C-alpha positions, -999 to +999 in steps of 0.1 A: -036+003+187-046-004+152-081-015+142-083-009+105-061-021+076-058-022+038-044-051+017-036-041-019-026-066-045-006-054-075+003-074-106+030-058-128+028-057-165+054-079-182+087-059-182+075-034-156+084-054-125+114-034-116+095-001-120+068-013-096+095-023-071+111+011-075+078+029-071+070+010-039+104+016-024+102+053-033+068+056-016+082+051+019+091+087+027+055+098+018+040+071+040+064+080+068+049+115+067+014+102+073+008+105+111-021+080+111-005+052+091+008+031+120+023+003+099+031+000+062+046-028+043+054-032+006+062-067-004+070-088-034+050-120-035+064-134-067+082-124-100+054-099-110+031-099-079+034-073-052+012-062-022+009-034+002-004-039+037-010-010+060-027-005+093-044+025+110-059+034+144-093+041+130-114+045+098-104+082+095-067+072+094-075+047+067-094+072+046-067+098+050-042+073+036-065+065+007-067+102-001-030+107+003+000+111-021+009+074-024-026+063-034-029+091-059+005+083-074-003+046-076-036+052-093-020+076-118+008+051-127-014+020-126-023+020-163+014+021-173+028-003-146+000-027-137-016-056-156-049-047-139-062-021-115-049-024-079-071-048-059-078-028-027-093-047+002-103-033+036-098-054+067-105-052+104-074-058+126-082-084+152-047-084+169-014-068+162+022-066+176+038-033+168+070-017+180+066+008+209 
């Protein structure tokens, strides 16, 4: 069961949209290696708008993800790729359907 989540909005700099997409697709193997990240989605919301949604069984799982490789790489690349810093929001999961 998941109880905690993150919703991260990303806005690519003009001309950097493909690089943001490539970064997000390339992050999947690192996220798959995180045992406490139960669900992770990288989505494109519009031409230059992206988001990440991920869910965790508890707060320690969420904190482990925030301290992980993907978060560090995103923050390092943000000045070059993003029009503004990532907008990271924490959320409580009220209900979820996940594969078994």
